[in-house]
C-alpha positions in Angstrom: 216.0 86.0 8.8 214.0 83.6 6.6 216.4 80.8 7.2 215.8 81.1 11.0 212.1 80.9 10.5 212.7 77.7 8.4 215.5 76.0 10.3 214.4 77.0 13.8 211.2 74.8 13.8 213.1 71.9 12.2 215.8 72.0 15.0 213.0 72.2 17.6 211.2 69.3 16.0 214.4 67.2 15.9 215.0 67.9 19.6 211.4 66.9 20.4 211.7 63.7 18.4 214.9 62.8 20.2 213.4 63.6 23.6 210.2 61.5 22.8 212.3 58.6 21.6 214.5 58.7 24.7 211.5 58.7 26.9 210.0 55.6 25.2 207.4 57.4 23.2 208.2 56.2 19.6 204.8 57.0 18.2 205.1 60.7 19.2 208.7 60.7 17.9 207.4 59.4 14.6 204.6 62.0 14.5 207.1 64.8 15.1 209.4 63.5 12.3 206.5 63.4 9.9 205.6 67.0 10.8 209.2 67.9 10.0 209.1 66.1 6.7 205.9 68.0 5.8 207.6 71.3 6.7 210.6 70.5 4.4 208.3 69.3 1.6 206.1 72.3 1.7 209.1 74.7 1.8 210.9 73.0 -1.1 207.9 72.5 -3.4 205.6 75.4 -2.4 202.7 73.0 -2.1 200.7 73.2 1.1 197.8 71.4 2.7 195.8 74.6 2.2 196.2 74.5 -1.5 195.0 70.9 -1.6 191.9 71.7 0.4 191.1 74.7 -1.8 191.3 72.6 -4.9 189.1 69.9 -3.3 186.5 72.5 -2.3 186.5 74.1 -5.8 185.9 70.6 -7.3 183.1 69.9 -4.9 181.4 73.2 -5.7 181.7 72.6 -9.4 180.1 69.2 -9.1 177.3 70.6 -6.9 176.6 73.4 -9.4 176.4 70.8 -12.2 174.0 68.7 -10.2 171.9 71.8 -9.3 171.6 72.7 -13.0 170.6 69.2 -14.2 168.2 68.2 -11.5 165.2 69.8 -9.7 163.2 68.9 -6.6 159.4 68.5 -7.2 157.2 67.3 -4.3 159.4 64.6 -2.8 160.9 63.6 -6.2 164.1 64.6 -7.9 163.7 64.9 -11.6 166.2 65.4 -14.3 165.7 68.6 -16.2 165.0 68.1 -19.9 167.0 70.3 -22.2 
């Protein structure tokens, strides 16, 4: 059952890419091929775009927390907190 969920969309994307290419839409065909490559990559490695965005947001939150700890806002001025 899992192989159908994996191979089904790849076959569909291959048919779409072929159809777009035959109808003189090479940019759409290339886009569909790239989507297929992403599906294969994420299936083989386990890395997804969601993981990347989660790591990016955690990094941004950590930097924002560091800035909030080291600086404060006083009447239109941002001052560094002395430790």
